[in-house]
C-alpha positions in Angstrom: 14.2 5.2 35.4 11.7 3.5 33.2 12.9 2.1 30.1 11.5 3.6 26.8 10.1 0.7 24.8 10.2 0.4 21.1 7.1 1.8 19.3 6.3 -1.6 17.9 6.6 -3.7 21.2 3.2 -4.8 22.1 0.8 -2.2 23.5 2.8 0.8 22.4 2.3 0.2 18.7 0.5 3.5 18.2 2.7 5.9 20.2 4.9 6.7 17.2 2.3 9.1 16.0 3.1 11.5 18.7 6.4 13.1 17.9 8.5 15.7 16.2 11.0 16.1 13.4 14.6 16.7 14.4 17.4 17.7 12.2 20.2 15.2 11.6 23.8 15.7 10.6 23.9 12.3 8.8 23.9 12.7 5.0 21.3 10.9 3.0 22.1 7.2 2.4 21.3 7.4 -1.2 21.0 9.9 -4.2 18.4 9.8 -7.0 19.8 10.8 -10.3 18.3 10.8 -13.8 20.5 7.8 -14.5 18.4 5.8 -12.0 15.3 6.5 -13.9 17.0 5.4 -17.2 18.3 2.2 -15.6 14.6 1.6 -14.5 13.4 1.8 -18.0 11.2 4.7 -17.5 10.7 7.9 -19.4 11.4 10.0 -16.3 14.1 12.7 -16.8 15.5 15.5 -14.8 12.8 17.8 -16.1 9.8 15.7 -15.2 7.9 16.1 -12.0 8.5 12.4 -11.0 12.2 13.0 -10.6 12.2 12.9 -6.7 15.9 13.6 -6.7 15.6 17.2 -8.1 15.6 18.5 -4.5 19.2 17.5 -4.0 20.2 19.1 -7.2 18.4 22.4 -6.4 19.7 22.5 -2.9 22.6 20.0 -2.4 23.1 20.8 1.3 19.4 20.8 2.4 18.9 19.7 5.9 17.4 16.2 6.5 15.2 15.4 9.4 14.4 12.3 11.4 11.1 11.5 13.1 11.4 11.2 16.8 8.5 9.8 18.8 8.0 11.4 22.3 6.7 8.3 24.2 8.5 5.4 22.5 11.7 4.7 20.6 12.5 3.6 17.0 15.5 1.7 15.9 17.4 3.4 13.0 17.1 1.6 9.7 19.8 -1.0 9.6 20.4 -3.0 6.4 21.8 -6.0 8.2 18.8 -6.3 10.7 16.4 -5.8 7.9 18.1 -8.5 5.7 17.9 -10.9 8.7 14.2 -10.4 8.9 13.7 -10.7 5.2 16.2 -13.4 4.4 14.7 -16.0 2.0 11.5 -14.1 1.8 9.4 -12.0 -0.6 8.0 -8.6 -0.1 5.1 -7.0 -2.2 4.0 -3.4 -2.1 0.6 -2.3 -3.6 -0.8 1.1 -3.9 -0.5 4.5 -5.7 2.6 6.6 -6.5 3.2 7.6 -2.9 3.4 3.8 -2.1 6.0 3.5 -4.9 7.9 6.3 -3.2 7.9 4.1 0.0 9.0 1.1 -2.1 11.8 3.1 -3.6 13.0 4.5 -0.3 12.8 1.1 1.3 14.7 -0.6 -1.5 17.4 2.0 -1.7 18.0 2.0 2.2 18.1 -1.9 1.8 20.9 -1.5 -0.7 18.7 -3.3 -3.4 19.2 -3.6 -7.0 16.1 -2.4 -8.9 14.6 -4.0 -12.0 12.7 -2.6 -15.0 9.4 -0.8 -15.0 6.7 -2.8 -16.9 6.8 -0.1 -19.7 8.6 3.0 -20.7 6.5 5.7 -19.1 6.7 8.6 -16.7 4.9 6.6 -14.1 6.0 3.3 -12.4 3.3 0.7 -12.4 5.2 -2.7 -11.8 8.8 -3.1 -10.9 11.0 -5.6 -9.1 14.0 -5.5 -6.9 16.6 -7.8 -5.3 18.1 -7.2 -2.0 20.3 -8.8 0.6 22.6 -10.7 -1.7 19.5 -11.8 -3.6 18.1 -13.6 -0.6 15.1 -11.2 -0.7 12.9 -10.5 -3.6 10.7 -7.4 -3.8 8.0 -6.1 -6.2 5.8 -3.1 -6.4 2.3 -3.1 -8.2 0.4 0.1 -8.7 -3.3 -0.1 -7.9 -4.6 3.3 -6.9 -7.8 1.9 -5.2 -6.5 -1.5 -3.9 -9.2 -3.2 -6.0 -9.1 -6.9 -5.0 -10.3 -8.3 -8.3 -9.2 -10.6 -11.2 -12.0 -9.2 -13.5 -10.9 -6.9 -16.3 -14.5 -5.8 -16.3 -14.1 -4.3 -12.8 -11.1 -2.4 -13.9 -12.7 -1.1 -17.1 -15.7 0.0 -15.2 -13.7 2.1 -12.8 -11.6 3.6 -15.6 -14.6 4.7 -17.5 -15.2 7.1 -14.7 -11.6 8.2 -14.1 -9.3 7.6 -16.9 -6.3 8.8 -15.0 -6.3 6.1 -12.3 -3.7 3.2 -12.7 -5.0 -0.3 -11.9 -3.0 -3.3 -12.1 -3.8 -6.9 -11.0 -2.1 -8.0 -7.8 -4.6 -10.7 -6.4 -2.4 -13.8 -6.9 0.9 -12.4 -5.9 -0.6 -10.9 -2.7 -2.6 -14.0 -1.8 -0.1 -16.8 -2.6 3.4 -15.5 -3.2 4.2 -12.5 -0.9 5.6 -13.5 2.5 5.3 -9.8 3.5 2.6 -7.7 2.0 2.3 -4.0 2.3 -0.9 -2.2 1.1 -1.1 1.6 0.8 -4.5 3.2 1.1 -3.2 6.1 -1.0 -4.8 9.4 -2.1 -7.0 8.5 -5.2 -10.3 7.6 -3.5 -11.8 11.1 -3.2 -10.9 12.3 -6.6 -12.0 9.1 -8.4 -15.3 9.1 -6.4 -16.0 12.6 -7.2 -15.5 11.9 -10.9 -18.0 9.0 -10.7 -20.6 11.1 -8.9 -20.2 14.0 -11.3 -20.7 11.7 -14.4 -24.5 12.1 -13.9 -26.1 15.5 -13.8 -28.4 14.7 -10.9 -26.8 11.7 -9.0 -29.4 9.5 -7.2 -29.6 9.1 -3.5 -28.1 5.7 -3.8 -25.2 7.0 -5.9 -24.4 9.5 -3.1 -24.5 6.7 -0.5 -22.1 4.6 -2.6 -19.8 7.6 -2.7 -19.3 7.5 1.0 -19.6 3.7 1.5 -17.2 2.6 -1.2 -13.8 2.9 0.8 -14.8 0.9 3.9 -16.7 -1.7 1.9 -14.1 -2.1 -0.8 -11.3 -2.4 1.9 -13.3 -4.9 3.9 -13.8 -6.9 0.6 -10.0 -6.8 -0.1 -9.0 -7.8 3.4 -11.7 -10.5 3.7 -10.7 -12.3 0.5 -7.0 -11.6 0.8 -6.4 -12.9 4.4 -8.6 -15.9 3.7 -6.7 -16.9 0.7 -3.3 -16.1 2.3 -4.2 -18.4 5.2 -4.3 -21.3 2.7 -0.6 -20.7 2.1 0.4 -20.3 5.6 0.5 -16.4 5.7 -1.0 -14.9 8.9 -2.5 -11.6 9.5 0.6 -10.3 11.1 2.4 -10.6 7.7 0.2 -7.8 6.3 0.7 -4.0 6.9 -1.9 -1.3 5.9 -0.3 2.0 5.2 -2.5 5.1 5.8 -2.9 8.2 3.8 -0.3 10.9 4.3 -1.4 14.6 5.0 -0.5 17.1 2.4 -0.5 20.8 3.5 -2.0 23.4 1.2 0.5 25.9 -0.1 3.4 23.7 1.0 6.1 25.8 -0.9 5.5 28.5 1.7 7.4 26.4 4.3 11.2 25.9 4.7 11.2 23.9 7.8 9.0 21.5 9.7 5.9 22.9 11.5 3.8 21.9 14.4 0.5 20.2 14.3 -1.0 23.5 15.6 0.5 25.4 12.7 -0.8 22.8 10.3 -4.4 23.1 11.7 -4.3 26.9 10.9 -2.0 27.2 7.9 -3.8 24.5 5.9 -7.0 26.6 6.0 -5.4 29.8 5.0 -4.5 28.8 1.5 -6.8 28.8 -1.5 -5.8 25.2 -2.4 -8.1 24.2 0.6 -10.9 25.6 -1.5 -9.9 24.2 -4.8 -9.1 20.8 -3.6 -11.5 19.9 -0.8 -10.8 16.2 -1.2 -7.7 16.7 0.8 -9.9 17.3 3.9 -11.4 13.9 3.5 -8.1 12.1 4.1 -8.6 12.2 7.8 -12.0 10.4 7.5 -10.3 7.9 5.0 -7.7 7.1 7.8 -10.2 6.6 10.4 -12.3 4.3 8.4 -9.2 2.4 7.1 -7.7 2.0 10.7 -11.0 0.6 12.0 -11.2 -2.0 9.1 -7.6 -2.9 9.7 -8.1 -3.3 13.4 -11.1 -5.6 12.7 -8.9 -7.9 10.8 -6.1 -7.9 13.2 -3.5 -6.2 10.9 -1.4 -3.2 11.8 -2.4 0.2 10.4 0.6 2.4 9.8 -0.6 5.9 10.7 1.4 8.7 8.8 -1.1 11.4 9.2 0.3 13.5 12.0 4.0 13.0 11.0 3.4 14.1 7.4 1.2 17.1 8.3 4.3 18.5 9.9 6.5 18.2 6.8 5.1 20.6 4.1 8.9 21.7 3.6 9.8 18.2 2.5 7.3 18.2 -0.5 8.4 18.5 -4.1 6.7 21.8 -4.7 9.2 24.4 -3.8 11.9 22.7 -6.0 9.9 23.2 -9.1 8.7 25.9 -11.4 5.1 25.6 -10.3 6.0 26.7 -6.7 3.4 29.0 -5.3 0.7 28.0 -7.8 -2.5 26.4 -7.0 -1.5 23.0 -8.4 1.9 22.7 -6.9 2.8 19.2 -5.8 2.4 19.1 -2.1 1.6 15.3 -2.2 5.0 13.7 -3.2 8.2 14.2 -1.2 11.7 14.8 -1.9 13.9 11.5 -1.7 15.8 11.4 0.5 13.2 13.0 2.7 10.2 12.2 5.0 9.5 9.0 3.2 12.7 7.5 4.7 10.9 7.9 8.0 8.0 5.9 6.7 10.7 3.2 5.7 12.1 3.4 9.2 8.6 2.7 10.6 8.2 -0.3 8.3 11.6 -1.4 9.3 10.7 -1.5 13.0 7.3 -3.1 12.4 9.0 -5.8 10.2 11.9 -6.6 12.7 9.6 -6.6 15.7 6.4 -8.1 14.6 7.7 -10.3 11.9 10.5 -11.9 14.1 7.9 -14.1 15.8 5.5 -14.4 13.0 8.1 -15.8 10.6 8.1 -18.9 12.6 4.5 -19.4 13.8 2.1 -17.5 11.5 0.9 -20.7 10.0 0.2 -22.5 13.3 -1.5 -19.6 14.8 -3.9 -19.3 12.0 -4.5 -23.0 12.1 -5.2 -22.8 15.7 -7.6 -19.8 15.2 -9.5 -21.7 12.6 -9.6 -24.8 14.8 -11.1 -22.8 17.6 -13.8 -21.5 15.3 -14.5 -24.4 13.2 -18.1 -24.4 12.2 -20.0 -26.7 9.7 -23.1 -25.2 8.1 -24.7 -25.9 4.7 -22.7 -23.0 3.3 -19.4 -24.1 4.8 -19.4 -27.9 5.3 -17.9 -28.6 1.8 -15.2 -26.1 2.2 -14.3 -27.3 5.6 -14.0 -30.8 4.3 -11.6 -29.6 1.5 -9.6 -26.9 3.4 -9.8 -28.6 6.8 -10.6 -25.5 8.8 -12.0 -22.0 8.5 -11.3 -18.8 10.5 -14.1 -16.5 11.4 -13.2 -14.2 8.5 -13.3 -17.0 6.1 -16.7 -18.0 7.4 -17.9 -14.4 6.9 -16.5 -14.4 3.4 -18.2 -17.7 2.5 -21.6 -16.7 4.0 -21.4 -13.4 2.2 -20.8 -15.0 -1.2 -23.6 -17.6 -0.8 -24.2 -21.0 -2.4 -23.7 -19.7 -5.9 -20.1 -18.8 -5.2 -19.3 -21.8 -2.9 -18.3 -24.1 -5.7 -15.7 -21.7 -7.0 -14.3 -21.2 -3.6 -14.1 -24.9 -3.0 -12.2 -25.3 -6.4 -9.9 -22.4 -5.3 -9.3 -24.2 -2.0 -8.4 -27.4 -3.8 -6.0 -25.5 -6.1 -4.3 -23.8 -3.1 -3.9 -27.0 -1.1 -2.5 -29.0 -4.0 0.3 -26.5 -4.8 3.6 -27.9 -3.6 5.4 -24.5 -3.5 7.8 -22.9 -1.0 6.2 -19.9 0.4 7.9 -17.5 -1.9 9.5 -19.9 -4.4 7.8 -18.2 -7.4 9.4 -14.8 -6.5 12.7 -16.8 -6.9 11.8 -18.8 -10.0 13.7 -16.4 -12.3 17.4 -16.2 -12.0 18.7 -12.7 -10.9 19.5 -11.5 -14.3 16.1 -12.1 -15.6 14.4 -10.7 -12.5 16.0 -7.4 -12.9 16.2 -7.2 -16.7 12.8 -8.3 -17.8 10.1 -5.5 -17.7 7.6 -6.4 -15.0 9.3 -9.6 -14.1 6.7 -10.6 -11.5 3.6 -10.0 -13.7 3.5 -13.6 -14.9 2.5 -14.7 -11.5 -1.0 -13.3 -12.2 -1.5 -15.7 -14.9 -3.4 -18.7 -13.8 -6.7 -20.7 -14.2 -10.0 -18.9 -13.6 -10.7 -21.2 -10.7 -7.4 -20.3 -8.9 -7.7 -16.5 -9.5 -11.5 -16.3 -9.0 -12.8 -13.4 -7.0 -16.4 -12.2 -7.1 -17.1 -9.3 -9.4 -17.0 -5.9 -7.7 -19.6 -4.5 -10.1 -22.1 -6.8 -8.5 -22.0 -5.2 -5.0 -24.5 -2.5 -4.2 -21.6 -0.2 -3.0 -19.8 -0.2 -6.3 -19.8 3.5 -7.4 -18.3 3.4 -10.9 -21.4 3.2 -13.1 -20.4 5.6 -15.8 -22.5 4.4 -18.7 -24.5 6.4 -21.1 -23.9 9.9 -22.1 -22.1 12.0 -19.6 -24.3 14.4 -17.7 -27.4 12.2 -18.2 
């Protein structure tokens, strides 16, 4: 009898997408109460939609399910094994509110102590955590579009089109400080892009082209600069995980148990929400583009599409008063719930892929750069300063041109001169301050212009957020 391999062992790393949800008799490993939100310094209460623990209050004995792949196996989330993989390391998650749900689930399963939200609000935008006897430090930063920029002008330009989006800087923490970096594509791209396109009464052809080109180009920009910068600090591509977009099911409150993919394919188009929110139909295209970009940079893409499409019953909608309405919440899940399965996938990726990279990421990237060392008029100076460049770094430099090379060279000098432990800045504060100070990791984004420099996104042809002048003009 052949042995069923772990889903993250080598060539089987995509087989976890083919599976089904099975009920478990094990109780949830945590409970979310209104007291938790109070301790986190938020304005979330038992009556606000962001209280993901309401499901347990409404149905204390609700059945929980586990994701079971058909062609490979997953190890159950084990706190001790996770701590062994993360001991002495820092972990940063960046994305939208669904990525915060992942952060919260992962932290609670890890037995972590949570810090304070950066401000008293009903949404969490920046927060810290400590786990594994404070040998692991964690942080979450909300950035709905994963904008890799240090320019306040870029953020302001995007928010002029969509004032509801949440964008917080994460460039320095992601490039320099995080040993493990998890980025979530999220769900905001279609809505924000639609608002940018609708700002003008008759959008030009180039505006329509930007609407479709933005996601792959922006993600390519983010990963290009991010991986090149992380390489300067010894972080390899295997230390980065890109989490795909989950699949909401229209009219999710209709369902009381998991469904099959065939049921999803029909039921999703039988509900009026599909007409009112066609942006949900674009998530499949987003996942395809994101997975291709991730593959091009050699990082793992965590595909949640099929598993999430089978769990409309786990969404928040049917536990709230808006159940059955067009705008019910089918995007966020109950906690505990399906997101714990995403945490289990992250755990398996972490313990399997990170076990090797924890020791040889730096050497493997140095070898890759050495194998592809090229000296051209655009790169010779940076090669002299930084030593060696990978193919991705070369593409980044060539794309920016001579005008940007000087700043890249300064940034390289800054990176190489810093005598820091890989995650020492995450551990700079004592535990009390790390957990009690609002947004305790935010200070890491403050540095000199040369060290934080990234080219302005607004200068790229694919930048779609050009909402200037009177609306409807």
